TIDOVEX-165344 format. One line per 2 residues: number of its first residue (from 1); their letters; for each residue x, y, z of C-alpha. Coordinates in Angstrom, 3 decimals, decimal comma. Example, Ala and Ser with C-alpha at 12.3 -4.5 7.8 and 13.67 -1.06 7.14 Angstrom:
2
1	as	12,300:-4,500:7,800; 13,670:-1,060:7,140
% end
This chain:
341
1	xx	95,800:91,273:107,612; 92,624:92,510:109,277
3	xx	93,079:89,793:111,881; 95,823:91,845:113,497
5	xx	93,303:94,549:114,309; 91,620:92,287:116,840
7	xx	93,305:91,790:120,183; 91,330:90,146:122,976
9	xx	92,029:91,889:126,295; 90,923:89,917:129,363
11	xx	90,809:92,090:132,495; 88,166:90,396:134,665
13	xx	89,985:88,801:137,593; 89,412:85,078:137,993
15	xx	88,653:84,531:134,305; 89,530:81,158:132,786
17	xx	90,192:80,826:129,060; 89,600:77,475:127,391
19	xx	89,264:75,851:123,976; 86,070:74,582:122,369
21	xx	86,736:73,282:118,897; 88,243:76,227:117,006
23	xx	86,910:78,799:119,453; 88,180:80,613:122,555
25	xx	85,890:80,575:125,571; 86,154:83,100:128,400
27	xx	84,665:81,670:131,585; 83,960:83,662:134,753
29	xx	82,763:81,693:137,777; 82,113:78,687:135,503
31	xx	79,835:80,702:133,231; 80,751:81,333:129,579
33	xx	80,892:85,122:129,111; 82,423:85,195:125,630
35	xx	82,990:82,827:122,717; 85,208:83,868:119,788
37	xx	86,457:81,888:116,768; 90,259:81,686:116,958
39	xx	90,627:82,845:113,335; 89,160:86,258:114,219
41	xx	91,774:86,970:116,905; 95,230:88,444:116,339
43	xx	96,394:88,207:119,935; 95,259:87,626:123,524
45	xx	96,448:89,758:126,435; 95,623:88,577:129,971
47	xx	95,788:90,953:132,937; 96,314:89,713:136,488
49	xx	94,602:86,584:137,791; 93,609:85,151:134,416
51	xx	94,435:81,554:133,529; 94,336:79,479:130,344
53	xx	93,911:75,796:129,610; 96,845:73,901:128,054
55	xx	94,589:73,021:125,133; 93,957:76,700:124,397
57	xx	97,678:77,479:124,659; 98,305:74,770:122,067
59	xx	95,605:76,152:119,778; 97,054:79,665:120,029
61	xx	100,511:78,324:119,167; 99,119:76,393:116,197
63	xx	97,214:79,430:114,853; 100,032:81,932:115,521
65	xx	97,967:83,892:118,051; 100,357:85,584:120,480
67	xx	99,292:84,954:124,087; 100,694:87,459:126,611
69	xx	100,383:87,712:130,383; 100,615:91,028:132,212
71	xx	100,169:91,959:135,844; 96,836:93,487:136,793
73	xx	98,404:96,924:136,373; 100,013:96,285:132,974
75	xx	103,546:95,089:133,760; 104,690:92,507:131,197
77	xx	105,197:89,043:132,723; 105,445:86,438:129,981
79	xx	104,253:85,333:126,563; 103,529:81,971:124,990
81	xx	104,073:81,083:121,369; 104,658:77,935:119,376
83	xx	107,728:76,655:117,545; 109,851:79,204:115,702
85	xx	108,450:79,644:112,228; 109,200:81,721:109,181
87	xx	111,933:81,677:106,608; 115,183:80,535:108,237
89	xx	117,166:82,415:105,593; 115,379:85,636:106,542
91	xx	116,260:85,165:110,206; 119,884:84,315:109,395
93	xx	120,141:87,487:107,347; 118,648:89,420:110,282
95	xx	121,217:87,939:112,702; 124,073:88,690:110,315
97	xx	123,046:92,316:109,884; 122,530:92,736:113,633
99	xx	126,111:91,573:114,252; 127,439:94,123:111,768
101	xx	127,974:97,578:113,273; 127,442:99,392:109,972
103	xx	124,230:97,467:109,266; 122,940:98,097:112,779
105	xx	123,717:101,805:112,496; 121,838:102,004:109,182
107	xx	118,719:100,487:110,739; 119,035:102,617:113,881
109	xx	119,344:105,768:111,772; 116,145:104,938:109,861
111	xx	114,223:104,127:113,029; 115,375:107,312:114,744
113	xx	114,517:109,391:111,696; 110,942:108,118:111,953
115	xx	110,789:108,659:115,701; 112,186:112,190:115,651
117	xx	110,038:113,253:112,694; 106,923:111,973:114,463
119	xx	107,904:113,660:117,744; 108,340:116,905:115,830
121	xx	104,910:116,480:114,205; 103,249:116,002:117,611
123	xx	104,819:119,258:118,797; 104,063:121,136:115,582
125	xx	100,400:120,130:115,718; 100,216:121,558:119,217
127	xx	101,828:124,803:118,018; 99,429:124,960:115,089
129	xx	96,434:124,698:117,424; 97,799:127,016:120,125
131	xx	99,871:129,484:118,128; 103,082:130,686:119,732
133	xx	101,643:130,478:123,234; 104,306:127,935:124,176
135	xx	107,798:129,193:123,442; 109,331:126,087:125,049
137	xx	107,505:123,745:122,673; 108,729:125,759:119,685
139	xx	112,321:125,655:120,946; 112,214:121,877:121,411
141	xx	110,620:121,404:117,985; 113,502:123,299:116,370
143	xx	116,018:121,347:118,437; 114,590:118,064:117,191
145	xx	114,756:119,501:113,663; 118,490:119,983:114,111
147	xx	118,917:116,433:115,383; 117,073:115,070:112,339
149	xx	119,520:116,890:110,068; 122,468:115,491:112,031
151	xx	121,339:111,869:111,703; 122,356:111,474:108,062
153	xx	126,018:112,139:108,781; 126,356:109,662:111,672
155	xx	127,255:105,990:111,286; 128,212:105,206:114,884
157	xx	125,627:103,494:117,086; 126,664:105,216:120,301
159	xx	126,461:108,643:118,667; 123,005:107,783:117,340
161	xx	121,912:106,706:120,813; 123,241:110,000:122,136
163	xx	121,041:111,934:119,709; 118,078:109,748:120,592
165	xx	118,607:110,305:124,316; 118,913:114,073:124,006
167	xx	115,864:114,280:121,735; 113,776:112,137:124,091
169	xx	114,716:114,270:127,109; 113,854:117,455:125,203
171	xx	110,553:116,036:123,917; 109,398:114,864:127,325
173	xx	110,541:118,114:128,942; 107,626:119,838:127,154
175	xx	105,200:116,913:126,997; 103,357:118,368:129,973
177	xx	102,654:121,507:127,912; 100,584:119,352:125,547
179	xx	98,231:118,480:128,405; 95,567:121,177:128,179
181	xx	93,002:119,804:130,640; 93,076:118,301:134,148
183	xx	96,540:119,757:134,725; 96,322:119,230:138,495
185	xx	95,634:115,496:138,205; 98,021:114,944:135,305
187	xx	101,158:116,823:136,233; 104,075:115,658:134,060
189	xx	107,645:116,551:134,980; 109,508:114,027:132,866
191	xx	109,417:110,389:131,880; 109,736:107,816:134,650
193	xx	109,005:104,082:134,626; 109,621:100,781:136,395
195	xx	107,471:101,858:138,166; 105,679:104,953:136,835
197	xx	105,411:107,556:139,587; 102,549:109,738:138,322
199	xx	99,256:109,374:136,462; 100,557:110,431:133,055
201	xx	103,533:108,084:133,169; 101,237:105,252:134,241
203	xx	99,167:105,839:131,094; 102,242:106,064:128,853
205	xx	103,784:102,872:130,220; 100,525:100,959:129,860
207	xx	99,922:101,995:126,243; 103,579:101,350:125,336
209	xx	103,169:97,798:126,668; 100,125:97,269:124,439
211	xx	101,957:98,662:121,428; 105,033:96,469:121,834
213	xx	102,725:93,426:121,995; 101,226:94,343:118,606
215	xx	104,613:95,073:117,035; 106,014:91,780:118,295
217	xx	103,031:89,868:116,924; 103,523:91,537:113,521
219	xx	107,230:90,649:113,421; 106,540:87,018:114,265
221	xx	103,810:86,914:111,612; 106,251:87,857:108,829
223	xx	108,941:85,461:110,111; 111,382:87,850:111,837
225	xx	112,911:87,289:115,261; 111,514:90,031:117,570
227	xx	114,321:89,478:120,099; 117,212:90,483:117,816
229	xx	117,338:94,258:117,528; 119,628:96,919:116,142
231	xx	119,139:100,110:118,161; 118,173:97,981:121,175
233	xx	120,892:95,375:121,541; 120,392:91,768:122,618
235	xx	119,342:91,216:126,207; 117,684:88,057:127,575
237	xx	113,931:88,452:127,691; 113,875:91,751:125,784
239	xx	112,182:91,968:122,343; 114,867:94,219:120,846
241	xx	113,520:94,426:117,301; 109,971:95,038:118,531
243	xx	111,294:97,903:120,656; 113,204:99,245:117,647
245	xx	110,181:99,405:115,365; 107,970:100,667:118,181
247	xx	110,117:103,808:118,533; 108,769:105,415:115,364
249	xx	105,160:104,564:116,338; 105,188:105,785:119,943
251	xx	104,658:109,532:119,264; 102,046:109,054:116,540
253	xx	100,121:106,221:118,166; 100,705:105,888:121,910
255	xx	101,472:109,477:122,945; 98,470:110,849:121,050
257	xx	96,152:108,295:122,664; 97,359:109,346:126,122
259	xx	96,960:113,046:125,342; 93,460:112,486:123,941
261	xx	92,381:110,465:126,972; 93,491:113,256:129,297
263	xx	92,478:116,309:127,264; 89,057:114,906:126,328
265	xx	88,619:113,839:129,977; 87,918:110,210:129,153
267	xx	90,034:109,402:132,210; 90,402:111,384:135,421
269	xx	92,542:111,488:138,531; 90,101:109,373:140,550
271	xx	90,994:106,380:138,380; 94,565:106,217:139,711
273	xx	96,045:105,389:143,075; 99,524:105,616:144,505
275	xx	100,907:102,433:146,054; 102,976:102,267:149,217
277	xx	106,283:102,312:147,295; 105,253:105,344:145,234
279	xx	104,152:103,520:142,070; 100,945:104,765:140,455
281	xx	98,431:102,248:139,092; 95,094:102,486:137,292
283	xx	91,844:101,054:138,556; 89,881:98,557:136,483
285	xx	87,458:101,108:135,017; 90,259:103,378:133,813
287	xx	92,219:100,480:132,367; 89,172:99,355:130,388
289	xx	88,657:102,898:129,077; 92,262:102,946:127,858
291	xx	91,812:99,592:126,132; 88,661:100,831:124,387
293	xx	90,493:103,964:123,179; 93,413:101,826:121,988
295	xx	91,153:99,574:119,937; 89,197:102,535:118,561
297	xx	92,415:104,180:117,390; 93,433:101,013:115,528
299	xx	90,258:101,268:113,430; 91,090:104,744:112,098
301	xx	92,237:104,919:108,459; 95,112:106,760:106,812
303	xx	97,226:106,617:103,676; 100,541:104,935:104,381
305	xx	103,325:107,322:103,276; 105,507:104,633:101,661
307	xx	103,140:102,121:100,081; 100,654:104,933:99,268
309	xx	97,625:102,815:100,168; 94,810:103,471:102,615
311	xx	95,076:101,148:105,611; 93,810:100,880:109,182
313	xx	96,091:102,400:111,801; 96,149:98,993:113,488
315	xx	97,824:97,537:110,399; 100,845:99,854:110,558
317	xx	102,974:97,462:112,686; 102,320:94,669:110,172
319	xx	103,140:96,860:107,150; 106,349:98,057:108,820
321	xx	107,307:94,464:109,652; 106,799:93,495:106,000
323	xx	108,904:96,440:104,835; 111,632:95,515:107,299
325	xx	111,628:91,926:106,038; 111,947:93,188:102,454
327	xx	114,910:95,315:103,512; 116,598:92,362:105,247
329	xx	116,121:90,233:102,119; 117,727:92,949:99,992
331	xx	114,551:93,949:98,111; 114,838:97,502:99,498
333	xx	118,014:99,567:99,784; 116,970:100,929:103,188
335	xx	114,239:100,395:105,745; 111,509:103,064:105,241
337	xx	110,247:104,132:108,679; 106,673:105,225:109,200
339	xx	106,634:109,028:109,110; 103,375:110,696:110,068
341	x	102,342:113,676:107,961
% end
């Protein structure tokens, strides 16, 4: 399990990854800069002009190490994995439930309960630290409360998506209030993506991409198909189930990392630039700082609310994937989302 804590991020342009026995070599200008045993790595993420040898791709497939390629600025491009593995009966049960509207609605309701509860906690922690200085944050927190209460009585997917959409708009309408430092450089007036048009959205999109990689790797590890989702329906090239399970983790994990980076001034406005088309991208130094913060966060410990055991934060995607597999197999009556307390 601890293996999933370790993701190798390769950001140096022109790097070449190769295989040496059971190890991964990172070469820059024909000089070995890093050598890591494959068994210590949970995944490899390559940014920009980074290439890999066919032999290393084969080793990663054999050892179930997810190999992902992103653009230099964090846009997902492709991933490489080996033959489909895992229990075929588990996957068939997943496909059957995904095709059933009632089953899909049950999963979507659980996922959204986790997401909305964690969004509310992010807002409530801000209110706790800043009192009633932000009336808007308090109003949105109560609005999300109401949506959480409504979820239990809804069994229609479209209605659930409607609640999710309204809650997300409300949450992000006050997200800028949670930024307490560098307000000039990190103005936030709502969520935008593909491409992100401001510094804060560039950070959010980048960290979300990292998180979905980890969730997808966890799902594949336990034998589930990350492409077949419930809240996020099937679309070629989209990891629907990974996006489903990521929803409950985004506020607790990704959003808090972004807020900490800004408020603790670990990143600053000089690390971003606006491209000709309006897209905002990070420079290499800022991107590396984000990756360091992401890995540091994964090493924090907490007590998981369902299994009641102390685990690393980086293990949460794996634990949730295991719980989801148990639910699909019928060992649990419902999928227990991760709810941050």
